N, C-alpha and C positions, 0 to 999 in steps of 0.2 A: 550393388545392393544398397537399398535405402535403409537407414536406421530409424527405429521407432521408439527409442528410449525417450521418456518424457521427464523433464527436470522441472520441479516446482521451485520458484524463487519467491521469497516473501519480504524482501527488504525495501522495495521501491515504492515511493509515493508518486503522485501525479507529476511533480516537478523533477523527479530523478528517474522516472521510467524511460524517457528517451535515451538516457545513457545505458540502461540495462539492455534495451533493444539494440542499440548501435554497437556496443562493445562486447556483449555476451551473446544475445539471441541470434543476431544476424551473422555472427561468425561461428556459431555452433553447428555441428553436424547432426545434432539431435534436436528434436522438437522441444522448445522451451515454453512452458505455461507458467503463469504467475498469478498470485493473488495480489491485488493492488492494495497498498497500505492506505488507510484513511487519512493519515497525516501526510500533508503535501510533500514533505521531504523524506517520508518513509522512516527508516532507522538511521539515516545519515545525521551525524552530529547529535546523537542522543546518548544517554548514559550507557548504552550497549557497547560503546567504544572503550569505556573505561577511562576516557580522558575528561568527560564532562558529566557532572551529576545531573540527573533528570531523565525524563522520558519524552517520547514523541507526542504524547497528549497532555503534557504538563500545561501547555497553553492551547486552548481551543482555537486560537487564531490560526494554528497550523492545520486544523481540520476544516477542509473546504469541500463540501460535498458536490458542489457544482463543477469544480475543477476535476474532482475524482470521476464524475460521470462523463465529462468531456474526454478525459484520458481513456476511459473504458470504451467509449464509442469509437475512438480513433485506433484502438488496439484490440478489437474483439477477437482477433486471431490468436492472441496470447493471454489475455486477461480472462480468468475463469471465475473470479469472485473478488470480494473485498475483505481485507483483514483489519482487525483492530485488536490491539493488545490491551486487555483489561486487567490491570494490576496496579497496586499502589505505587510501585516504582515507575510506572509509565504514564500515570494520569494524575499528577499533582496529589500524591498521597491518597489516592482513591476518590478525591473530590470530583474529578471530571469523568469518571468511568461511565456513569449512567448517561450523561450527555453525549459522550463519544459513541456509545452503543446506539443511542437513538439516532444520531446523525448517519450512522452506517445503515441500519436496518429499516429505518422509516424513510428518510429522505432519499438515500441513494437507490434503494431497490425500487421505489415508486418511480423515480426519474429514469432509472436504467431500463425498465421494462415497458414504459409508456411509449 
């Protein structure tokens, strides 16, 4: 009997997604779908761990839409969308929110669907 439960994972960016695929999705008996985080490293090494203050979009150097699109194109069987966390704690006290949003919804989706 094949299992059809779907798990959504939201933590990986383009540089950490291969690990999600190798260590979680490929070993899972259920289908795993994911939103790709706009920050290349996803939530790895962000303030979410409690060890480091700051968020994944504190530096827009981590937001690489071309790398994001490349990862999407290589993993269309798993990636169903792009995620960006817009909050002061994740985007340099709110300074980078607008630009992070623009990078996701303007650059990525235009490149993704062309």
